[in-house]
C-alpha positions in Angstrom: -11.6 -82.1 230.7 -13.2 -83.7 233.7 -11.4 -86.8 235.1 -11.9 -89.0 238.1 -9.7 -86.7 240.1 -10.4 -83.2 238.9 -12.9 -80.9 237.1 -10.4 -78.3 236.2 -6.6 -77.7 235.9 -5.3 -74.8 237.8 -4.9 -72.6 234.8 -8.6 -73.0 234.0 -9.7 -71.5 237.3 -10.4 -67.8 236.7 -12.5 -65.1 238.4 -15.3 -66.0 235.9 -15.9 -69.2 238.0 -16.6 -67.1 241.1 -19.0 -69.1 243.3 -18.7 -72.3 241.3 -17.8 -75.7 242.8 -14.6 -77.2 241.4 -12.3 -80.2 242.1 -8.5 -79.7 241.7 -5.7 -82.1 242.4 -2.0 -81.5 242.6 1.0 -81.1 245.0 1.2 -79.1 248.2 3.6 -76.3 247.1 3.6 -74.1 250.2 1.8 -73.8 253.6 1.5 -70.5 255.4 -0.2 -70.2 258.9 -1.4 -66.7 259.7 -3.1 -67.5 263.0 -6.8 -67.5 262.1 -6.2 -68.6 258.5 -4.1 -71.1 256.7 -3.1 -70.6 253.1 -2.1 -73.6 251.1 -0.6 -73.3 247.6 -1.5 -76.2 245.4 0.5 -76.8 242.2 -0.4 -78.9 239.2 1.2 -79.2 235.8 -0.4 -75.9 234.6 0.2 -73.6 237.6 -0.4 -72.7 241.2 -3.7 -71.8 243.1 -4.3 -70.7 246.6 -6.5 -72.6 249.0 -7.7 -70.5 252.0 -8.9 -72.2 255.2 -10.5 -70.1 258.0 -10.0 -72.0 261.3 -13.3 -70.8 262.8 -15.3 -71.7 259.7 -13.7 -75.0 258.4 -15.0 -78.4 259.5 -13.0 -80.4 262.1 -12.2 -83.0 259.4 -10.6 -80.4 257.1 -8.6 -78.8 260.0 -7.3 -82.3 261.0 -6.3 -83.1 257.4 -4.5 -79.8 257.0 -2.5 -80.5 260.2 -1.3 -83.7 258.6 -0.3 -82.0 255.3 3.4 -82.0 254.3 5.0 -80.2 251.4 4.8 -82.1 248.1 2.0 -84.4 249.3 -0.5 -85.1 246.6 -4.0 -83.9 247.4 -7.5 -83.7 245.9 -9.6 -80.7 246.9 -13.2 -80.0 246.3 -14.2 -76.4 247.0 -15.8 -73.1 245.9 -14.0 -70.6 243.8 -13.7 -67.1 245.4 -12.6 -64.1 243.5 -9.9 -62.2 245.5 -7.6 -59.7 243.8 -4.9 -60.2 246.6 -4.6 -63.9 245.7 -2.2 -65.2 243.0 -4.1 -65.0 239.7 -6.9 -63.1 241.4 -8.7 -66.2 242.6 -8.6 -68.7 245.4 -10.6 -71.8 246.6 -12.4 -72.3 249.9 -12.3 -76.1 250.5 -15.3 -78.3 251.2 -13.3 -81.5 251.3 -9.6 -82.3 251.2 -8.2 -85.8 250.6 -4.5 -86.8 250.8 -3.9 -89.1 247.9 -0.2 -89.7 248.6 1.6 -88.2 251.6 5.2 -86.9 251.2 8.0 -87.7 253.7 9.7 -84.8 255.4 12.1 -83.2 255.4 12.3 -83.0 251.6 15.8 -83.6 250.1 15.2 -80.5 247.9 13.2 -77.3 248.4 10.7 -77.3 245.5 9.5 -73.8 246.3 13.0 -72.5 245.5 13.4 -70.6 248.7 16.4 -72.7 249.7 18.9 -72.8 246.8 20.6 -76.0 245.7 23.7 -76.6 243.5 23.3 -78.4 240.2 24.7 -81.7 241.5 22.1 -81.8 244.2 19.3 -80.8 241.8 20.3 -83.6 239.4 20.5 -86.2 242.2 17.0 -85.2 243.4 15.8 -84.7 239.8 12.1 -85.5 240.1 11.7 -83.0 242.9 13.8 -80.5 240.9 11.6 -81.0 237.9 8.6 -79.8 240.0 10.3 -76.4 240.6 8.6 -73.7 238.6 11.9 -72.7 236.9 12.7 -76.3 235.8 9.1 -76.8 234.6 9.4 -73.6 232.6 12.5 -74.9 230.8 10.9 -78.1 229.6 7.6 -76.3 228.6 9.8 -74.1 226.4 11.5 -77.2 225.0 8.1 -78.7 224.1 7.1 -75.6 222.2 10.5 -75.4 220.4 10.4 -79.1 219.3 6.8 -78.8 218.1 7.7 -75.6 216.2 10.7 -77.3 214.6 8.5 -80.2 213.4 5.8 -77.9 212.0 8.4 -75.8 210.2 10.2 -78.7 208.6 7.0 -80.3 207.5 6.0 -77.1 205.8 9.3 -77.2 203.9 8.4 -80.7 202.6 10.5 -82.7 205.0 9.4 -86.2 206.1 10.1 -87.3 209.7 12.2 -90.5 209.9 13.6 -92.8 212.6 17.0 -94.3 211.9 18.7 -97.3 213.7 20.5 -96.4 216.9 22.5 -99.7 217.1 25.0 -99.7 214.2 27.7 -101.9 212.8 30.4 -99.3 212.2 31.4 -95.8 213.3 29.5 -93.1 211.5 32.4 -90.7 211.3 35.4 -92.8 212.5 37.0 -91.6 215.7 37.1 -93.2 219.2 34.1 -91.6 220.8 32.0 -94.7 220.5 30.0 -96.7 223.0 30.3 -100.4 222.1 27.3 -102.7 222.8 27.1 -106.5 222.7 24.6 -107.4 219.9 23.8 -111.1 219.9 27.4 -112.0 220.4 28.8 -109.4 218.0 30.2 -106.0 218.7 28.0 -103.1 217.6 27.9 -99.4 218.6 25.4 -96.8 219.7 25.0 -94.3 216.9 27.0 -91.0 217.0 24.5 -89.5 214.6 22.0 -90.6 211.9 24.4 -89.2 209.3 24.8 -92.1 206.9 21.2 -93.3 207.1 19.8 -89.9 206.6 21.9 -89.5 203.4 20.6 -92.7 202.1 17.0 -91.7 203.0 17.4 -88.4 201.1 18.1 -90.6 198.1 14.6 -92.0 198.6 12.3 -89.3 200.1 14.4 -86.3 199.0 13.9 -84.3 202.2 14.1 -86.0 205.6 14.5 -85.0 209.3 14.9 -86.8 212.6 14.7 -85.6 216.2 16.3 -88.4 218.2 19.1 -89.5 220.6 22.8 -89.8 219.7 25.8 -90.9 221.8 29.3 -89.7 222.1 31.8 -91.1 224.6 32.8 -87.6 225.5 35.7 -87.3 227.9 35.0 -83.6 228.1 33.4 -82.6 231.4 32.2 -79.1 230.3 28.8 -77.3 230.6 28.3 -78.0 226.8 28.9 -81.8 226.5 26.7 -84.8 227.2 27.3 -88.6 226.5 23.7 -88.9 225.3 22.0 -86.0 223.7 19.0 -85.1 221.4 20.0 -84.2 217.9 17.8 -82.4 215.3 19.0 -83.6 211.9 18.0 -82.8 208.3 19.2 -84.1 205.0 17.9 -82.8 201.6 18.6 -83.9 198.0 19.1 -81.3 195.3 20.4 -78.8 197.9 23.9 -77.5 198.8 25.3 -76.1 202.1 24.0 -72.6 201.2 20.5 -73.9 200.8 20.4 -75.9 204.1 22.0 -72.9 205.9 19.0 -70.8 204.8 16.6 -73.5 206.2 18.6 -73.5 209.5 18.5 -69.7 210.0 14.8 -69.5 209.1 14.1 -72.3 211.6 16.1 -70.6 214.4 14.3 -67.3 213.7 10.9 -69.0 213.8 11.5 -70.9 217.0 12.9 -67.9 218.8 9.9 -65.7 217.8 7.4 -68.5 218.8 9.0 -68.8 222.2 8.8 -65.1 222.7 5.2 -65.0 221.7 3.9 -68.2 223.4 6.1 -68.7 226.4 6.0 -65.2 228.0 4.9 -66.8 231.3 7.8 -69.3 231.3 10.4 -66.6 230.3 9.2 -64.4 233.1 9.7 -67.2 235.6 13.2 -67.7 234.2 13.9 -63.9 234.1 15.2 -64.2 230.6 14.6 -62.8 227.1 15.9 -64.7 224.1 18.1 -62.7 221.6 16.5 -60.7 218.8 17.4 -62.3 215.5 17.3 -60.7 212.1 17.8 -62.5 208.8 20.1 -63.3 207.1 22.4 -64.3 210.0 25.9 -63.0 209.5 28.4 -65.3 207.7 32.2 -65.2 208.0 34.6 -67.6 206.4 37.1 -69.8 208.3 40.0 -67.8 206.8 38.3 -64.5 207.8 37.9 -65.9 211.3 41.6 -66.7 211.5 42.5 -63.2 210.4 40.3 -61.7 213.1 41.7 -64.0 215.8 45.3 -63.2 214.7 44.6 -59.5 214.8 43.3 -60.1 218.4 46.7 -61.6 219.3 46.0 -65.3 219.0 48.6 -67.7 217.6 46.3 -69.7 215.2 47.2 -71.3 211.9 45.3 -72.7 208.9 43.9 -76.1 209.9 43.6 -75.3 213.6 40.3 -75.9 215.4 38.3 -72.9 216.4 37.4 -74.0 219.9 35.5 -72.4 222.8 38.3 -70.0 223.9 38.7 -68.8 220.2 35.0 -68.4 219.8 34.8 -66.2 222.9 37.3 -63.9 221.3 35.7 -64.1 217.8 32.2 -63.2 219.2 33.7 -60.3 221.1 35.5 -59.0 218.0 32.5 -59.5 215.7 30.1 -57.9 218.2 27.6 -60.5 217.1 25.9 -63.1 219.3 24.8 -65.4 216.5 26.8 -66.1 213.3 27.9 -68.7 210.8 31.5 -69.7 210.2 31.7 -71.2 206.6 34.2 -73.0 204.4 36.3 -74.9 206.9 39.5 -76.8 205.8 38.5 -80.1 204.3 41.0 -82.0 206.6 39.0 -80.8 209.7 35.6 -82.1 208.6 34.1 -85.6 208.4 34.9 -87.8 205.3 31.5 -87.2 203.6 32.0 -83.4 203.4 32.3 -82.1 199.8 35.5 -80.1 199.0 35.0 -76.7 197.3 35.5 -76.9 193.6 37.5 -73.7 193.4 39.8 -74.5 196.4 39.9 -78.2 197.3 41.7 -77.4 200.6 38.4 -75.9 201.8 35.0 -77.6 202.2 31.4 -76.6 201.6 30.7 -76.6 205.3 29.5 -74.4 208.2 29.0 -74.1 211.9 26.3 -72.0 213.6 27.7 -70.3 216.6 25.9 -68.5 219.5 28.2 -66.6 221.8 31.0 -69.2 222.3 29.0 -72.3 221.6 28.7 -74.3 218.4 24.9 -75.0 218.0 24.9 -76.7 214.7 27.2 -78.1 212.0 26.5 -79.0 208.4 27.8 -79.3 204.8 27.3 -80.3 201.3 28.0 -84.1 201.1 30.0 -85.9 198.5 27.6 -87.7 196.2 30.1 -89.4 193.8 31.2 -92.9 194.9 34.8 -92.7 193.7 35.4 -89.4 195.4 33.8 -90.7 198.6 36.1 -93.8 198.6 39.1 -91.5 198.2 37.9 -89.3 201.0 37.6 -92.4 203.3 41.1 -93.5 202.5 42.5 -90.0 203.2 40.9 -90.2 206.7 42.6 -93.6 207.3 39.2 -95.4 207.1 38.6 -98.7 205.3 36.0 -98.4 202.5 35.2 -102.1 203.1 33.7 -101.1 206.5 31.3 -98.7 204.8 30.1 -101.1 202.0 26.5 -101.0 203.3 26.6 -97.3 202.7 28.7 -97.0 199.5 26.8 -99.6 197.5 23.8 -97.3 197.1 25.9 -94.7 195.4 25.8 -97.0 192.4 22.0 -96.5 192.0 21.4 -92.8 191.6 22.7 -90.7 194.5 21.6 -87.1 194.1 23.6 -84.1 195.2 22.6 -83.5 198.8 23.3 -81.5 202.0 22.3 -81.4 205.6 23.0 -80.4 209.2 22.7 -81.4 212.8 21.5 -79.1 215.6 22.1 -80.0 219.3 18.8 -79.5 221.1 20.3 -79.0 224.5 22.7 -76.3 223.3 19.9 -74.6 221.4 17.9 -74.6 224.6 20.7 -72.6 226.3 20.0 -69.8 223.8 16.2 -70.1 224.4 16.2 -70.2 228.2 19.4 -68.4 229.3 20.6 -71.4 231.3 24.4 -72.0 231.6 24.7 -75.8 231.4 23.3 -78.4 229.0 22.6 -80.7 232.0 20.0 -78.1 233.3 18.0 -78.4 230.1 18.2 -82.2 229.8 15.6 -84.2 231.8 18.0 -87.0 233.0 21.6 -86.0 231.8 24.1 -88.7 231.0 27.8 -87.9 231.4 31.0 -89.5 232.8 29.6 -89.3 236.4 25.8 -90.0 235.9 24.0 -93.2 235.0 21.2 -92.6 237.4 18.5 -91.3 237.9 
């Protein structure tokens, strides 16, 4: 698409255009001076192309402009395409005219070319420059493909995309991990999840999904926690936890294969290959997990949480990277989780685990009002606080189930990164409110 500033994006310039006049625009990625020639690498959102300037052939104006170039300056270059197998992508541009649209100060606070490494804190502080690095751009291009694939997959399954309120009157699941906000003189909270609203919407549309932000006032400063994160949620009427688990594993399978097929360039930049997944994904029960952990020497009892240290051991013992843990104790799950009919100590629930990280969590929900009120009381919650939710259970609430999948944690599996902050554009945690 021709614009005021360019005739082609970098990825569109191929040896087929040899001898053609083009206009490109982007950032100065690298400058190399080899005596008689200068090589300038220009980067746009699609890739990198080489500009070659012969000092005895170029005009005085071009030579003067090149002397004033700094890394990350924004430039517009008109030139002729020249095929050259030695150049990156087998093609380069000989410039006719170079304009500096926006000069960059030097020195840069971060080396975008990646030659000088930087720690994660520096990268996040200088985030816009960090987002120009090829590795970081590759992460978010993979995320774009993943989210688009998720949307297409769920729509094919009959799900309708919805957007639930993010300022809410009461805690979704109880607990203290809430961010209060002042709402016209009243106290309100940022939503921990779309849980209660998506349940109600499943009673209208039958199958709904949302990809949106959620907030938890996490005190945990780990590579796997954020105060603000993107959650992928589904809720479906006339399904139970086995049904929605099947949807989740098919979705993960489809996304991983799509990334492998469509993002080979990005994966090569990241030097990573996502895991091979075969369906069905292995399932083990909570009680089986406890037995495996005890046999491995851990002191763990019924009702205990299976946290990161335990998951490391479990993954090692199972010799599986990706698996479901099902049928957790009812006391460890949120109030809306349905107990198992044959053993009310257990629940119709699951977690999807990759290595030692919980990627997703889901369950069959309670759909009978009396049972739900009793579950709230058992958790020490006041049914009166949930009246806006409970009243609709008087008007035909179908059996339903759903799950939530953390996008950033899923991205660790898709990109091989080690920290959710790396795969979040502008992470929010205890230390970061800017940029």
